[in-house]
Backbone as CSV, one residue per row, in Angstrom:
resi,resn,N_x,N_y,N_z,CA_x,CA_y,CA_z,C_x,C_y,C_z
1,MET,115.455,130.329,125.756,114.321,130.650,126.634,113.044,130.605,125.809
2,LEU,112.047,129.837,126.319,110.762,129.747,125.643,109.910,130.966,125.952
3,ALA,109.282,131.510,124.911,108.316,132.579,125.119,106.963,131.997,125.523
4,TRP,106.560,130.914,124.850,105.305,130.234,125.187,105.286,128.857,124.520
5,ALA,104.393,128.005,124.994,104.159,126.688,124.395,102.745,126.249,124.734
6,SER,102.062,125.664,123.779,100.693,125.234,124.027,100.323,124.157,123.019
7,ALA,99.111,123.624,123.143,98.663,122.528,122.287,97.176,122.644,122.006
8,GLN,96.724,121.948,120.966,95.318,122.009,120.566,94.948,120.735,119.810
9,ILE,93.749,120.234,120.080,93.247,119.047,119.397,92.483,119.482,118.144
10,HIS,92.771,118.825,117.019,92.044,119.070,115.779,91.444,117.762,115.266
11,CYS,90.234,117.850,114.747,89.640,116.752,113.983,89.389,117.288,112.583
12,GLN,90.181,116.841,111.630,90.057,117.315,110.254,89.047,116.459,109.509
13,PHE,88.127,117.109,108.829,87.032,116.447,108.122,87.223,116.675,106.624
14,HIS,87.446,115.583,105.889,87.639,115.652,104.445,86.506,114.903,103.751
15,THR,86.055,115.410,102.615,84.986,114.763,101.857,85.407,114.600,100.400
16,SER,84.807,113.617,99.746,84.990,113.409,98.310,83.958,114.246,97.567
17,GLU,84.428,115.144,96.727,83.501,116.032,96.014,82.598,115.261,95.063
18,SER,83.021,114.088,94.618,82.198,113.308,93.697,81.122,112.501,94.410
19,ARG,81.215,112.397,95.750,80.265,111.572,96.499,79.449,112.353,97.526
20,VAL,80.007,113.445,98.042,79.374,114.169,99.149,79.141,115.611,98.736
21,ALA,77.931,116.101,98.999,77.581,117.494,98.734,77.228,118.157,100.060
22,LEU,78.140,118.945,100.602,77.921,119.634,101.867,77.313,121.006,101.622
23,PRO,76.383,121.450,102.478,75.830,122.806,102.333,76.882,123.847,102.684
24,PRO,76.722,125.083,102.191,77.680,126.139,102.536,77.718,126.361,104.038
25,SER,78.928,126.518,104.587,79.078,126.710,106.022,78.689,128.129,106.398
26,GLU,77.869,128.262,107.443,77.467,129.586,107.904,78.582,130.289,108.658
27,ASP,79.560,129.526,109.155,80.641,130.116,109.938,81.935,130.209,109.144
28,ALA,81.831,130.151,107.801,83.041,130.130,106.990,83.835,131.422,107.114
29,LYS,83.152,132.530,107.407,83.842,133.816,107.454,84.265,134.194,108.867
30,HIS,84.027,133.301,109.808,84.361,133.610,111.189,85.532,132.745,111.649
31,ASP,86.387,133.326,112.425,87.511,132.599,112.997,87.085,132.061,114.355
32,VAL,86.956,130.739,114.425,86.492,130.119,115.660,87.654,130.018,116.630
33,GLN,87.510,130.614,117.792,88.572,130.641,118.796,88.223,129.674,119.917
34,ALA,89.164,128.817,120.260,88.943,127.860,121.345,89.203,128.532,122.687
35,GLU,89.046,127.749,123.746,89.281,128.294,125.078,90.768,128.567,125.287
36,ASN,91.070,129.353,126.321,92.447,129.791,126.528,93.401,128.628,126.768
37,GLU,92.882,127.498,127.282,93.786,126.410,127.589,94.192,125.620,126.361
38,THR,93.519,125.840,125.217,93.847,125.049,124.038,94.406,125.882,122.899
39,VAL,94.281,127.201,122.940,94.833,128.015,121.865,96.298,128.285,122.137
40,PHE,96.952,128.910,121.195,98.388,129.161,121.340,98.624,130.409,122.177
41,VAL,98.523,130.242,123.455,98.818,131.307,124.414,99.738,130.724,125.472
42,PRO,100.475,131.552,126.183,101.350,131.013,127.231,100.567,130.193,128.247
43,ASN,101.071,129.026,128.545,100.411,128.122,129.483,101.499,127.373,130.246
44,ARG,101.616,127.670,131.523,102.678,127.059,132.316,102.253,125.764,132.990
45,ASP,101.012,125.380,132.764,100.526,124.144,133.371,100.640,123.009,132.354
46,SER,100.362,121.770,132.804,100.351,120.632,131.878,99.099,120.693,131.019
47,TYR,99.189,120.085,129.852,98.075,120.139,128.900,97.134,118.965,129.136
48,CYS,95.862,119.242,129.291,94.848,118.198,129.510,93.564,118.638,128.823
49,GLU,93.139,117.878,127.848,91.925,118.226,127.102,91.181,116.945,126.758
50,PRO,89.904,116.814,127.161,89.155,115.587,126.847,88.720,115.559,125.387
51,VAL,88.763,114.381,124.793,88.197,114.176,123.461,86.681,114.051,123.613
52,PRO,85.881,114.788,122.845,84.424,114.750,123.017,83.867,113.340,122.857
53,LEU,82.961,112.977,123.748,82.352,111.653,123.681,81.466,111.486,122.459
54,ASP,80.911,112.592,121.944,80.002,112.507,120.801,80.705,112.801,119.480
55,GLY,82.029,112.835,119.479,82.767,113.096,118.252,82.839,111.860,117.370
56,PRO,83.227,112.030,116.106,83.356,110.872,115.215,84.634,110.103,115.507
57,PRO,84.704,108.836,115.120,85.943,108.080,115.277,86.910,108.398,114.144
58,SER,88.152,108.009,114.318,89.117,108.118,113.225,88.667,107.202,112.086
59,PHE,88.674,107.733,110.875,88.143,106.968,109.746,88.705,107.518,108.444
60,ARG,89.162,106.621,107.586,89.631,106.983,106.247,88.835,106.156,105.241
61,GLY,87.738,106.733,104.758,86.872,106.030,103.827,86.976,106.584,102.419
62,GLN,86.098,106.088,101.563,86.081,106.541,100.183,85.299,107.840,100.017
63,SER,84.360,108.101,100.920,83.551,109.312,100.823,83.994,110.396,101.786
64,VAL,84.325,110.024,103.015,84.739,111.000,104.023,85.944,110.467,104.778
65,LYS,86.645,111.392,105.441,87.762,111.061,106.314,87.670,111.914,107.564
66,TYR,87.874,111.288,108.721,87.998,111.986,109.997,89.404,111.707,110.525
67,VAL,90.223,112.736,110.616,91.626,112.586,111.001,91.885,113.453,112.225
68,TYR,92.373,112.831,113.302,92.679,113.545,114.544,94.170,113.843,114.618
69,LYS,94.475,115.046,115.091,95.866,115.455,115.290,95.957,116.340,116.531
70,LEU,97.063,116.184,117.241,97.388,117.069,118.349,98.460,118.031,117.851
71,THR,98.119,119.311,117.764,99.052,120.325,117.273,99.726,121.006,118.455
72,VAL,101.034,120.886,118.515,101.828,121.495,119.577,102.596,122.669,118.969
73,GLY,102.480,123.829,119.595,103.176,125.016,119.122,104.047,125.612,120.208
74,CYS,105.167,126.159,119.820,106.039,126.828,120.775,106.896,127.864,120.041
75,GLN,107.453,128.774,120.819,108.262,129.843,120.228,109.319,130.309,121.222
76,ARG,110.522,130.427,120.733,111.581,131.044,121.523,111.541,132.553,121.341
77,VAL,112.140,133.236,122.251,112.186,134.693,122.159,112.950,135.089,120.899
78,ASN,112.336,135.979,120.120,112.940,136.491,118.886,113.208,135.381,117.866
79,SER,112.316,134.376,117.840,112.441,133.273,116.887,111.082,132.961,116.276
80,PRO,111.039,132.316,115.104,109.750,131.988,114.489,108.994,130.916,115.271
81,ILE,107.695,130.829,115.041,106.851,129.827,115.679,107.116,128.458,115.063
82,LYS,107.216,127.430,115.905,107.409,126.060,115.463,106.179,125.235,115.816
83,LEU,105.727,124.408,114.873,104.546,123.571,115.081,104.908,122.096,114.910
84,LEU,104.278,121.268,115.737,104.421,119.821,115.653,103.027,119.208,115.665
85,ARG,102.719,118.417,114.629,101.400,117.778,114.530,101.551,116.279,114.754
86,VAL,100.931,115.811,115.819,101.026,114.409,116.216,99.691,113.725,115.917
87,PRO,99.637,112.794,114.967,98.373,112.093,114.686,98.058,111.082,115.784
88,PHE,96.789,110.906,116.064,96.371,109.868,117.005,95.022,109.327,116.569
89,ARG,94.708,108.143,117.077,93.511,107.417,116.663,92.457,107.481,117.753
90,VAL,91.203,107.660,117.345,90.087,107.800,118.291,89.058,106.707,118.022
91,PHE,88.663,106.002,119.090,87.551,105.065,119.059,86.342,105.699,119.738
92,VAL,85.156,105.325,119.276,83.917,105.812,119.882,83.142,104.612,120.429
93,VAL,82.829,104.654,121.717,81.997,103.628,122.352,80.651,104.276,122.660
94,TYR,79.630,103.894,121.933,78.318,104.513,122.108,77.689,104.084,123.431
95,GLY,77.098,105.053,124.123,76.467,104.808,125.410,77.206,105.428,126.573
96,LEU,78.478,105.780,126.385,79.240,106.377,127.479,78.737,107.768,127.829
97,GLU,78.229,108.508,126.826,77.810,109.883,127.107,76.590,109.936,128.018
98,ASP,75.842,108.826,128.109,74.652,108.792,128.962,74.946,108.256,130.356
99,TYR,76.194,107.875,130.606,76.521,107.270,131.891,76.782,108.351,132.941
100,GLN,76.163,108.191,134.103,76.368,109.099,135.226,77.050,108.338,136.352
101,PHE,78.214,108.859,136.789,78.910,108.204,137.878,78.127,108.384,139.176
102,PRO,77.857,107.316,139.908,77.126,107.434,141.172,77.940,108.213,142.192
103,PRO,77.263,108.928,143.108,77.989,109.736,144.085,78.817,108.921,145.063
104,ASP,78.468,107.646,145.266,79.221,106.860,146.242,80.613,106.488,145.735
105,GLU,80.909,106.749,144.437,82.246,106.475,143.945,83.262,107.436,144.537
106,ALA,82.774,108.556,145.070,83.700,109.531,145.659,84.361,108.984,146.918
107,VAL,83.706,107.996,147.568,84.268,107.431,148.797,84.808,106.024,148.562
108,ALA,85.056,105.697,147.278,85.600,104.382,146.967,87.023,104.282,147.485
109,PRO,87.488,103.069,147.804,88.857,102.906,148.320,89.889,103.429,147.337
110,THR,90.878,104.145,147.849,91.957,104.679,147.025,93.288,104.358,147.681
111,ASN,94.339,104.521,146.932,95.685,104.285,147.432,96.161,105.537,148.153
112,PRO,96.379,105.488,149.468,96.758,106.700,150.205,98.166,107.178,149.881
113,PHE,98.957,106.332,149.216,100.331,106.713,148.910,100.458,107.371,147.535
114,LEU,99.348,107.446,146.787,99.373,108.064,145.469,98.546,109.332,145.482
115,ASP,99.097,110.372,144.866,98.378,111.628,144.741,97.658,111.625,143.395
116,GLU,96.438,111.086,143.402,95.696,110.907,142.151,94.873,112.152,141.842
117,ASP,95.035,112.622,140.608,94.240,113.747,140.146,92.823,113.265,139.859
118,GLU,91.844,114.125,140.140,90.440,113.743,139.959,90.134,113.460,138.496
119,ASN,90.714,114.241,137.568,90.479,113.993,136.150,91.056,112.647,135.725
120,ILE,92.230,112.305,136.257,92.833,111.020,135.914,91.976,109.878,136.436
121,LYS,91.443,110.030,137.650,90.583,108.994,138.218,89.329,108.817,137.362
122,LYS,88.761,109.923,136.900,87.558,109.825,136.067,87.871,109.175,134.730
123,ASP,89.024,109.533,134.121,89.404,108.920,132.860,89.594,107.423,133.027
124,THR,90.199,107.009,134.146,90.406,105.590,134.398,89.075,104.867,134.518
125,ARG,88.107,105.497,135.205,86.789,104.877,135.340,86.100,104.775,133.980
126,LEU,86.282,105.777,133.120,85.677,105.724,131.791,86.264,104.584,130.963
127,VAL,87.584,104.423,131.031,88.228,103.338,130.292,87.749,101.986,130.809
128,ASP,87.670,101.840,132.115,87.190,100.580,132.697,85.743,100.310,132.293
129,LEU,84.924,101.365,132.310,83.518,101.199,131.926,83.403,100.807,130.459
130,ALA,84.168,101.484,129.593,84.120,101.163,128.165,84.556,99.726,127.910
131,THR,85.622,99.290,128.582,86.099,97.915,128.416,85.051,96.916,128.878
132,GLU,84.396,97.222,129.987,83.354,96.319,130.497,82.169,96.248,129.538
133,MET,81.770,97.398,128.987,80.654,97.403,128.040,80.990,96.591,126.799
134,LEU,82.203,96.742,126.279,82.602,96.000,125.094,82.639,94.503,125.363
135,MET,83.178,94.106,126.508,83.239,92.692,126.848,81.849,92.100,126.999
136,THR,80.950,92.864,127.624,79.585,92.365,127.825,78.873,92.169,126.496
137,ASN,79.023,93.121,125.580,78.304,93.054,124.303,78.864,91.990,123.371
138,THR,80.177,91.756,123.428,80.787,90.840,122.462,80.976,89.426,122.991
139,SER,80.731,89.203,124.273,80.911,87.858,124.839,79.623,87.037,124.813
140,ARG,78.521,87.664,124.474,77.258,86.923,124.422,77.247,85.994,123.215
141,ARG,76.942,84.736,123.468,76.906,83.745,122.397,75.551,83.053,122.371
142,SER,75.013,82.921,121.203,73.783,82.161,120.994,73.809,81.623,119.572
143,LEU,73.247,80.451,119.380,73.309,79.777,118.089,72.382,80.460,117.086
144,HIS,72.940,80.875,115.961,72.164,81.452,114.857,72.259,80.492,113.675
145,LEU,71.122,79.924,113.277,71.051,78.983,112.171,70.292,79.603,111.007
146,TYR,70.847,79.461,109.810,70.220,80.005,108.606,70.163,78.908,107.550
147,ASN,68.990,78.737,106.927,68.827,77.801,105.824,69.258,78.476,104.529
148,ILE,70.102,77.800,103.786,70.574,78.307,102.503,69.732,77.650,101.411
149,THR,68.957,78.424,100.687,68.087,77.894,99.644,68.158,78.783,98.412
150,ASN,67.809,78.197,97.281,67.593,78.980,96.063,66.274,78.542,95.453
151,ILE,66.023,78.931,94.229,64.713,78.655,93.632,64.503,77.167,93.367
152,ARG,65.580,76.381,93.389,65.474,74.961,93.079,65.362,74.087,94.327
153,GLY,65.641,74.657,95.510,65.521,73.856,96.715,66.546,74.235,97.761
154,LYS,66.736,73.330,98.721,67.627,73.572,99.845,69.063,73.219,99.480
155,VAL,69.962,74.133,99.817,71.383,73.926,99.554,72.102,73.428,100.806
156,GLY,71.777,73.996,101.953,72.433,73.597,103.187,72.061,74.519,104.326
157,LYS,72.879,74.507,105.387,72.680,75.347,106.559,73.967,76.100,106.882
158,PHE,73.771,77.287,107.440,74.907,78.072,107.915,74.714,78.356,109.393
159,CYS,75.797,78.218,110.169,75.727,78.399,111.621,76.781,79.409,112.049
160,ILE,76.387,80.346,112.905,77.304,81.311,113.504,76.826,81.558,114.932
161,PHE,77.767,81.772,115.855,77.415,81.841,117.265,77.232,83.262,117.780
162,LYS,77.641,84.258,117.028,77.383,85.632,117.443,77.532,86.552,116.240
163,THR,76.906,87.729,116.314,76.968,88.709,115.230,77.501,90.054,115.708
164,ILE,78.036,90.108,116.934,78.665,91.324,117.469,80.099,90.967,117.846
165,TYR,81.061,91.686,117.258,82.470,91.393,117.455,83.235,92.667,117.797
166,LYS,84.453,92.479,118.269,85.415,93.561,118.427,86.446,93.458,117.305
167,ILE,87.022,94.591,116.924,88.103,94.519,115.955,89.253,93.715,116.557
168,GLY,89.885,92.909,115.728,90.923,92.002,116.200,90.425,90.581,116.428
169,GLU,89.109,90.381,116.513,88.559,89.041,116.693,88.419,88.340,115.343
170,ASP,88.187,87.026,115.394,87.950,86.219,114.195,86.462,85.904,114.077
171,VAL,85.931,86.079,112.883,84.553,85.699,112.587,84.574,84.254,112.094
172,VAL,83.949,83.376,112.866,83.974,81.937,112.560,82.554,81.479,112.256
173,GLY,82.404,80.756,111.170,81.108,80.201,110.791,81.275,78.825,110.189
174,THR,80.210,78.006,110.220,80.255,76.644,109.693,79.128,76.428,108.695
175,PHE,79.390,75.554,107.712,78.397,75.164,106.720,78.124,73.677,106.857
176,ASP,76.847,73.311,106.640,76.432,71.910,106.640,75.659,71.668,105.336
177,PHE,76.301,70.957,104.394,75.672,70.671,103.104,75.136,69.243,103.045
178,SER,75.191,68.516,104.173,74.836,67.096,104.158,73.352,66.867,103.895
179,GLU,72.494,67.821,104.259,71.049,67.637,104.084,70.508,68.449,102.911
180,GLY,71.381,68.956,102.066,70.937,69.771,100.950,70.434,68.946,99.784
181,ASP,69.439,69.466,99.088,68.918,68.810,97.884,69.664,69.255,96.641
182,ILE,70.265,70.446,96.694,70.985,71.010,95.566,72.472,71.001,95.897
183,PRO,73.323,70.373,95.074,74.758,70.328,95.398,75.403,71.707,95.244
184,CYS,76.213,72.055,96.211,76.956,73.313,96.173,78.362,73.013,95.657
185,LEU,78.739,73.675,94.583,80.044,73.449,93.968,81.127,74.326,94.588
186,GLN,80.773,75.546,94.920,81.767,76.489,95.436,81.062,77.593,96.204
187,PHE,81.725,78.125,97.218,81.190,79.265,97.949,82.339,80.199,98.314
188,SER,81.991,81.434,98.572,82.961,82.421,99.066,82.266,83.279,100.114
189,VAL,83.042,83.699,101.122,82.546,84.569,102.189,83.496,85.756,102.295
190,SER,82.965,86.959,102.231,83.774,88.181,102.304,83.332,89.007,103.500
191,LEU,84.306,89.499,104.247,84.048,90.418,105.356,84.150,91.836,104.807
192,GLN,83.025,92.564,104.788,82.967,93.846,104.103,82.402,94.947,104.994
193,THR,82.721,96.180,104.635,82.107,97.359,105.237,81.342,98.120,104.167
194,GLU,80.221,98.704,104.588,79.390,99.530,103.714,79.443,100.966,104.222
195,GLU,79.895,101.854,103.376,79.983,103.269,103.721,78.789,103.993,103.085
196,HIS,77.827,104.383,103.931,76.604,105.030,103.457,76.694,106.540,103.688
197,VAL,76.518,107.321,102.634,76.381,108.770,102.781,74.913,109.065,103.037
198,GLN,74.645,109.858,104.094,73.255,110.179,104.414,72.568,110.840,103.209
199,GLU,71.283,110.558,103.063,70.562,110.943,101.854,70.664,112.427,101.545
200,GLU,70.596,113.292,102.565,70.621,114.730,102.316,71.977,115.244,101.869
201,TYR,73.038,114.404,102.011,74.381,114.824,101.614,74.894,114.073,100.385
202,GLN,74.055,113.257,99.759,74.497,112.521,98.583,74.637,113.456,97.389
203,ARG,75.739,113.287,96.639,75.948,114.099,95.444,74.923,113.776,94.373
204,LYS,74.585,112.474,94.240,73.576,112.050,93.286,72.510,111.261,94.039
205,PRO,71.236,111.543,93.788,70.179,110.799,94.493,70.276,109.298,94.210
206,GLY,70.194,108.512,95.275,70.232,107.067,95.128,71.583,106.505,94.748
207,GLN,72.656,107.232,95.036,73.981,106.739,94.670,74.328,105.495,95.475
208,PRO,75.071,104.550,94.888,75.374,103.289,95.592,76.306,103.513,96.766
209,VAL,76.285,102.562,97.690,77.178,102.614,98.851,78.586,102.231,98.412
210,SER,79.560,102.636,99.196,80.955,102.286,98.935,81.311,101.036,99.726
211,LEU,81.797,100.011,99.046,82.121,98.733,99.675,83.628,98.562,99.775
212,SER,84.066,97.994,100.900,85.471,97.646,101.107,85.533,96.234,101.674
213,THR,86.384,95.390,101.101,86.551,94.010,101.547,87.802,93.898,102.400
214,HIS,87.668,93.365,103.619,88.780,93.257,104.558,89.357,91.850,104.654
215,ALA,88.560,90.844,104.339,89.039,89.453,104.361,88.092,88.622,103.511
216,ARG,88.622,87.521,102.952,87.803,86.697,102.054,88.238,85.239,102.140
217,HIS,87.243,84.357,102.100,87.488,82.912,102.100,86.714,82.302,100.948
218,GLN,87.400,81.476,100.135,86.758,80.801,99.003,87.118,79.328,99.041
219,GLU,86.123,78.474,98.709,86.349,77.032,98.837,85.490,76.287,97.831
220,SER,86.082,75.264,97.198,85.323,74.322,96.377,84.801,73.224,97.290
221,CYS,83.503,72.933,97.209,82.893,72.088,98.242,81.990,70.996,97.690
222,LEU,82.179,70.583,96.427,81.369,69.495,95.899,81.650,68.219,96.687
223,HIS,80.590,67.526,97.106,80.654,66.297,97.917,81.234,66.562,99.310
224,THR,81.243,67.805,99.757,81.684,68.138,101.106,80.472,68.202,102.023
225,ALA,80.510,67.451,103.112,79.375,67.442,104.037,79.385,68.666,104.946
226,LYS,80.548,68.937,105.586,80.636,70.060,106.518,81.983,70.748,106.340
227,THR,81.971,72.054,106.510,83.199,72.842,106.433,83.009,74.125,107.220
228,HIS,84.071,74.911,107.342,83.993,76.136,108.126,84.930,77.182,107.537
229,PHE,84.849,78.397,108.051,85.746,79.475,107.656,86.065,80.318,108.889
230,SER,87.154,81.060,108.807,87.560,81.982,109.867,88.136,83.220,109.208
231,LEU,87.508,84.369,109.456,87.923,85.632,108.854,88.343,86.598,109.958
232,PRO,89.586,87.054,109.969,90.028,87.997,111.009,89.567,89.420,110.705
233,ILE,89.107,90.118,111.744,88.768,91.537,111.617,90.044,92.329,111.896
234,PRO,90.563,93.074,110.940,91.852,93.761,111.152,91.777,94.773,112.294
235,LEU,92.846,94.841,113.084,92.923,95.841,114.149,92.982,97.255,113.580
236,SER,93.394,97.375,112.330,93.465,98.700,111.706,92.135,99.164,111.150
237,ALA,91.102,98.312,111.174,89.806,98.676,110.618,89.041,99.586,111.576
238,THR,88.049,100.289,111.025,87.205,101.188,111.813,85.927,100.462,112.233
239,PRO,85.556,100.505,113.510,84.314,99.860,113.948,83.081,100.554,113.361
240,SER,81.931,99.936,113.573,80.669,100.527,113.107,80.442,101.877,113.784
241,PHE,79.940,102.855,113.013,79.641,104.165,113.583,78.646,104.887,112.683
242,ILE,78.127,105.994,113.182,77.196,106.823,112.417,77.392,108.280,112.815
243,THR,77.422,109.165,111.822,77.451,110.610,112.048,76.337,111.234,111.205
244,SER,76.242,112.551,111.244,75.216,113.233,110.467,75.483,113.152,108.973
245,VAL,76.715,112.800,108.572,77.072,112.782,107.154,77.185,111.365,106.614
246,VAL,77.739,110.453,107.403,78.026,109.124,106.889,77.825,108.088,107.990
247,SER,77.600,106.849,107.582,77.531,105.722,108.526,78.336,104.565,107.951
248,LEU,78.914,103.763,108.842,79.706,102.601,108.441,79.074,101.356,109.044
249,LYS,78.738,100.399,108.183,78.126,99.153,108.611,78.970,97.981,108.120
250,TRP,78.939,96.891,108.895,79.684,95.679,108.555,78.718,94.583,108.123
251,ARG,79.231,93.684,107.275,78.406,92.563,106.823,79.291,91.408,106.374
252,LEU,78.698,90.213,106.337,79.282,89.053,105.679,78.569,88.880,104.344
253,HIS,79.340,88.858,103.264,78.772,88.720,101.928,79.068,87.307,101.419
254,PHE,78.008,86.539,101.142,78.130,85.156,100.689,77.810,85.068,99.200
255,GLU,78.571,84.239,98.501,78.288,83.918,97.107,78.360,82.396,96.944
256,PHE,77.333,81.828,96.317,77.239,80.379,96.151,77.122,80.035,94.671
257,VAL,77.779,78.939,94.286,77.654,78.365,92.942,77.091,76.958,93.127
258,THR,75.902,76.716,92.589,75.219,75.433,92.769,74.941,74.787,91.422
259,ALA,74.861,73.453,91.431,74.548,72.699,90.218,73.043,72.617,90.038
260,ARG,72.626,72.594,88.796,71.188,72.471,88.511,70.695,71.037,88.602
261,GLU,71.608,70.083,88.431,71.257,68.671,88.499,72.060,68.015,89.614
262,PRO,71.532,66.980,90.265,72.287,66.281,91.305,73.583,65.702,90.757
263,ALA,74.619,65.764,91.570,75.932,65.229,91.193,76.238,64.040,92.078
264,GLU,76.200,62.846,91.486,76.436,61.634,92.261,77.932,61.457,92.519
265,PRO,78.327,61.101,93.728,79.755,60.878,94.012,80.228,59.603,93.335
266,PRO,81.490,59.527,92.954,82.016,58.297,92.340,82.006,57.147,93.330
267,THR,81.776,55.963,92.813,81.728,54.773,93.657,82.786,53.771,93.190
268,VAL,83.215,52.943,94.118,84.192,51.888,93.833,83.503,50.531,94.044
269,LEU,83.514,49.707,93.006,82.901,48.395,93.115,83.739,47.478,93.990
270,GLU,83.048,46.596,94.697,83.759,45.662,95.573,84.548,44.649,94.753
271,ASN,85.740,44.362,95.197,86.625,43.393,94.542,87.023,43.823,93.131
272,GLN,87.047,45.136,92.895,87.462,45.624,91.574,88.990,45.718,91.531
273,SER,89.589,45.035,90.564,91.046,44.958,90.517,91.659,45.941,89.537
274,GLU,90.956,46.318,88.490,91.541,47.206,87.487,91.596,48.645,88.009
275,ILE,92.552,49.382,87.474,92.759,50.764,87.892,91.766,51.668,87.168
276,ILE,91.117,52.547,87.927,90.126,53.477,87.371,90.582,54.894,87.669
277,THR,90.505,55.734,86.678,90.849,57.140,86.832,89.568,57.974,86.864
278,TRP,89.421,58.766,87.954,88.248,59.631,88.069,88.594,61.006,87.521
279,THR,87.711,61.529,86.721,87.887,62.882,86.179,86.633,63.689,86.441
280,GLY,86.816,64.989,86.591,85.677,65.864,86.807,84.845,66.031,85.558
281,ALA,83.607,66.468,85.758,82.704,66.686,84.632,83.224,67.818,83.753
282,GLY,83.123,67.621,82.440,83.597,68.642,81.527,82.692,69.857,81.479
283,LYS,81.405,69.679,81.788,80.454,70.794,81.737,79.356,70.569,82.765
284,ILE,79.059,71.592,83.552,77.990,71.529,84.550,77.177,72.808,84.439
285,ASP,75.878,72.663,84.329,74.990,73.835,84.356,74.846,74.302,85.801
286,VAL,75.099,75.582,86.033,75.135,76.083,87.405,74.222,77.289,87.572
287,ASP,73.912,77.559,88.833,73.223,78.785,89.264,74.123,79.486,90.269
288,THR,74.032,80.782,90.296,74.767,81.575,91.294,73.789,82.483,92.023
289,PHE,74.036,82.665,93.316,73.231,83.600,94.099,74.066,84.099,95.268
290,SER,73.659,85.203,95.840,74.414,85.823,96.935,73.477,86.146,98.089
291,TRP,74.092,86.442,99.234,73.347,86.722,100.469,74.221,87.566,101.370
292,ASP,73.609,88.529,102.054,74.327,89.411,102.966,73.786,89.236,104.382
293,LEU,74.704,89.058,105.329,74.348,88.929,106.740,74.906,90.128,107.494
294,PRO,74.043,91.051,107.976,74.548,92.210,108.729,75.175,91.777,110.051
295,MET,76.197,92.504,110.465,76.841,92.259,111.741,77.326,93.592,112.286
296,LYS,77.690,93.584,113.552,78.157,94.808,114.208,79.571,94.574,114.713
297,VAL,80.440,95.567,114.470,81.825,95.506,114.917,82.087,96.688,115.847
298,LEU,82.570,96.395,117.059,82.815,97.415,118.078,84.316,97.640,118.242
299,PRO,84.703,98.712,118.942,86.136,98.955,119.184,86.721,97.911,120.122
300,THR,88.019,97.972,120.299,88.720,97.115,121.238,89.537,97.986,122.182
301,ASN,90.292,97.353,123.058,91.156,98.097,123.962,92.182,98.888,123.152
302,PRO,92.320,100.194,123.396,93.279,100.992,122.609,94.706,100.478,122.669
303,VAL,95.072,99.809,123.770,96.434,99.272,123.861,96.657,98.203,122.790
304,LEU,95.653,97.350,122.543,95.784,96.330,121.508,95.832,96.959,120.123
305,ALA,94.985,97.962,119.901,94.937,98.602,118.586,96.222,99.349,118.265
306,SER,96.921,99.812,119.296,98.135,100.584,119.059,99.268,99.727,118.512
307,TYR,99.145,98.396,118.607,100.195,97.518,118.090,100.316,97.604,116.572
308,VAL,99.237,97.968,115.898,99.267,98.050,114.434,99.207,99.494,113.968
309,SER,99.445,100.434,114.865,99.390,101.837,114.485,100.465,102.156,113.467
310,GLN,100.094,102.952,112.468,101.032,103.374,111.440,101.756,104.651,111.832
311,PHE,101.452,105.181,113.009,102.071,106.427,113.443,103.376,106.137,114.182
312,ALA,104.257,107.106,114.154,105.502,106.972,114.903,105.224,106.988,116.392
313,SER,106.029,106.226,117.136,105.807,106.146,118.582,106.387,107.344,119.324
314,SER,107.244,108.101,118.672,107.803,109.282,119.318,107.869,110.415,118.308
315,ASN,107.669,111.621,118.794,107.716,112.805,117.961,108.514,113.864,118.689
316,SER,109.180,114.722,117.945,109.983,115.771,118.561,109.896,117.035,117.713
317,ILE,110.215,118.138,118.346,110.206,119.425,117.678,111.493,120.160,118.047
318,SER,112.136,120.753,117.066,113.395,121.464,117.272,113.158,122.963,117.177
319,ILE,113.556,123.677,118.207,113.384,125.126,118.196,114.730,125.829,118.322
């Protein structure tokens, strides 16, 4: 016989002492008590608790971590308390907190054969709205052209059709070196995140940002007219976000290796019968330079993200 059973949502906030300096908490000596429906008190109804719209997303970074868990507690009569902690992942879609459902939605067509709870209907509308907002923001395409130059002249052009993506999508870009004055020997493109600690919480003034590389493409491109790359955004990655302590930004990081002198392609004489062996230059004077292109990464449908979840699909508690 159960004496009681209940559940509670926790968001655990962890910081790196070497990177983040938090002020002393004013509520450290107080025990914060949640409402009766979420604390460990007898509750004979089903558990339903909304995740705050203004809360941080799930994130495991180098400076901070936001970890969500659902803690389930229960106790049998004359037995110790048993706890079960179920981890779950939270996405944040900015703009939902400002949305007001119009009053005419109350008379929208419904299925008369289903007994739909009002909270469930509202949650469904929120999910549909979030999905629509994400699709609208990430489906817009327009040509973005960038000239690649260094101090010696024009290297080429870079083309990308959008700078707002969802996790799980591929970032595709093309290079055109056919009109360049400076030959490009090699390039690399890295998909990176920048973890910025807000200035007032930095352990050291002006400390550098924390960088993480999620995908990388490298190519030798001497005498290459046009080429492209495709970098997948992992479904396990965290989308762009900002809190009072930290912000996460995405970027494409480019590195180019160019020759200082023009490199003429090998030629074959007409009617040449003897065998010729082409070999690369033993020494080339080069320049290197880099470039960062900011981009925005948004969440995706939670059903898609759950395919790569590292959490167990089922949890149980023995009492």
